[in-house]
C-alpha positions in Angstrom: 29.3 -66.7 16.0 28.0 -68.2 12.8 28.6 -66.3 9.5 24.7 -66.2 8.7 24.0 -64.7 12.3 26.8 -62.0 11.6 24.9 -61.3 8.2 21.6 -61.0 9.8 22.8 -58.6 12.4 24.5 -56.4 9.8 21.5 -56.1 7.8 19.2 -55.4 11.0 21.9 -52.5 11.8 21.8 -51.1 8.3 17.9 -51.1 8.2 17.3 -49.5 11.6 19.9 -46.9 10.3 17.9 -46.5 7.2 14.8 -46.1 9.3 16.2 -43.6 11.4 17.7 -41.6 8.6 14.4 -41.8 6.8 12.7 -40.1 10.0 15.1 -37.5 10.4 15.0 -36.5 6.6 11.2 -36.1 7.0 11.1 -34.5 10.3 14.1 -32.1 10.0 15.6 -31.7 6.6 12.8 -32.0 4.4 10.9 -28.5 4.1 7.3 -28.3 3.8 6.0 -26.5 0.8 5.1 -23.1 1.5 1.4 -22.4 2.0 0.0 -20.2 -1.0 -1.6 -17.2 0.4 -4.8 -16.5 -2.0 -4.5 -13.2 -4.0 -7.2 -11.0 -5.0 -6.8 -9.8 -8.3 -6.7 -5.8 -9.0 -6.7 -4.8 -12.4 -4.6 -1.8 -13.5 -6.7 0.0 -16.2 -4.4 2.9 -16.9 -0.7 4.2 -16.1 0.8 7.4 -16.5 4.1 5.9 -17.2 6.3 8.9 -16.8 4.8 9.6 -13.1 4.0 6.2 -12.0 0.2 6.9 -11.5 -2.2 4.1 -11.9 -6.1 3.8 -12.3 -7.5 0.4 -11.0 -10.9 -1.0 -11.8 -11.9 -1.0 -7.9 -11.5 2.9 -7.7 -14.1 5.2 -7.1 -16.0 7.3 -9.5 -14.6 10.2 -7.8 -11.0 9.1 -8.2 -11.7 8.2 -11.6 -12.8 11.6 -12.4 -9.9 13.4 -10.5 -7.4 10.9 -12.2 -8.8 11.5 -15.7 -8.4 15.4 -14.9 -4.5 14.8 -13.9 -4.0 12.4 -17.1 -5.4 15.1 -19.5 -3.3 17.8 -17.4 0.1 15.9 -17.7 -0.6 15.2 -21.5 0.1 18.9 -22.2 3.4 20.4 -22.6 3.2 23.5 -20.0 0.7 22.3 -17.5 -0.4 24.4 -14.5 1.5 23.4 -11.8 -1.0 24.4 -9.1 -3.6 22.5 -10.7 -1.3 19.5 -10.7 -0.5 20.0 -7.1 -4.0 20.2 -6.4 -4.7 16.8 -8.0 -2.2 15.1 -6.5 -3.3 16.3 -2.9 -6.9 15.4 -3.8 -6.1 12.0 -5.3 -3.8 11.2 -2.4 -6.6 11.8 0.1 -9.4 10.0 -1.8 -7.4 6.9 -2.2 -6.0 6.8 1.1 -9.5 7.5 2.9 -11.4 5.4 0.6 -11.0 1.9 2.6 -14.0 0.1 1.7 -12.1 -0.8 -1.8 -9.0 -2.2 0.0 -8.4 -5.9 0.5 -7.0 -5.8 3.9 -4.8 -3.9 6.6 -1.9 -4.0 4.3 -3.5 -2.3 1.3 -2.7 1.0 1.7 -4.4 3.8 -0.3 -2.5 6.6 -1.8 1.0 5.3 -2.0 1.7 6.4 -5.6 1.5 10.0 -4.3 3.7 9.6 -1.4 7.5 10.9 -1.3 9.7 7.9 -2.3 12.0 8.2 0.8 9.0 8.2 3.4 7.1 5.1 1.7 8.0 2.6 3.9 7.6 4.4 7.2 4.5 6.0 5.9 3.0 2.5 5.0 4.2 1.1 8.4 2.4 4.0 10.2 -0.8 3.6 8.3 -1.1 -0.2 8.9 -0.6 0.3 12.6 -3.1 3.2 12.8 -6.0 4.0 10.3 -6.0 0.6 8.7 -5.0 -1.4 11.8 -8.8 -2.6 12.3 -9.6 -3.2 8.4 -10.8 -6.9 8.2 -9.6 -9.1 5.4 -12.0 -9.3 2.4 -10.0 -11.6 0.0 -13.4 -13.8 -0.3 -15.6 -10.9 -0.7 -17.8 -11.5 2.5 -16.6 -8.9 4.5 -19.5 -6.8 6.6 -17.5 -4.1 8.0 -18.3 -0.6 7.7 -15.3 1.4 6.0 -15.3 4.7 4.7 -15.5 6.1 0.9 -14.7 9.5 -0.2 -17.4 11.1 -2.0 -16.4 14.8 -2.3 -13.0 16.9 -1.7 -12.2 20.4 -1.9 -8.7 22.2 -1.6 -9.3 25.2 0.7 -5.8 26.6 0.8 -2.3 26.3 -0.9 0.8 28.3 -0.2 4.7 27.8 -0.2 6.4 26.4 2.9 9.6 24.6 3.5 10.2 21.0 5.1 12.8 20.0 7.2 14.0 16.4 6.3 15.6 14.0 8.8 19.0 15.0 8.0 18.1 18.7 8.7 18.1 19.7 5.2 15.3 22.2 4.5 13.3 21.5 1.1 10.9 24.1 -0.5 7.7 22.9 -0.9 3.9 23.4 -0.7 1.2 23.4 2.1 -2.2 22.0 0.9 -5.3 22.1 3.2 -8.2 20.3 2.0 -11.7 19.3 3.3 -13.8 16.3 2.3 -16.9 14.4 2.8 -17.7 10.4 3.0 -20.6 8.4 1.7 -21.3 7.7 5.6 -19.9 9.5 8.5 -17.8 6.9 10.4 -15.6 9.1 12.5 -12.7 9.4 10.1 -10.9 12.7 9.4 -12.7 15.3 7.4 -10.0 18.0 7.0 -6.4 17.9 6.9 -3.1 19.4 5.7 -0.3 18.0 3.6 3.0 19.1 2.6 4.2 18.3 -1.1 7.8 18.3 -1.9 9.8 17.7 -5.4 10.4 13.8 -5.6 12.4 13.3 -8.9 10.0 14.7 -11.7 6.9 15.2 -9.5 5.6 16.4 -6.4 4.7 13.9 -3.7 3.3 13.8 -0.2 5.6 13.9 2.6 3.8 14.9 5.5 -0.1 14.8 6.8 -1.8 16.0 9.8 -5.4 16.0 10.5 -7.0 19.4 11.0 
């Protein structure tokens, strides 16, 4: 075989290998850039740092009113514990059942008031139940009718105990509430919460419709 023919064959083989390598690189090894999911900005206007409670620009007037009461209460040295438990309970219900201002089924209200050890399970249950049918509103075009809590009242509060998953009983409070909506869409209008100590605050560990 002539020398030039050998060189031509060698170059052809190298070229083929380079093409195959390029195809493999783009098809197998090169990762596509992740698709960026658009985010709708929610602005936090105030934070009660010691407790992690926040106020957002999208919150309703009722929520803002109750939050202001909570903020003023927690600025006092020896605040009234019953008033504190009342406001935490009310703020949780207002934010959880006011769904109209939420972005999607994954944007669960009231999480700041949920017991830290139960947060993930609570969020998961909410996503698969009451928030399950909430449509995405990233582009502000959602037409779905969703609830807005307009009034709320604590009707009863008493001491109780709550049994944790490890069978340890914790002292807490049973809080019964009733509330109304901007429009009746069939959501809960009364329920019972159990609050237990959660670090330096009291948090919701249990909810049941009444």
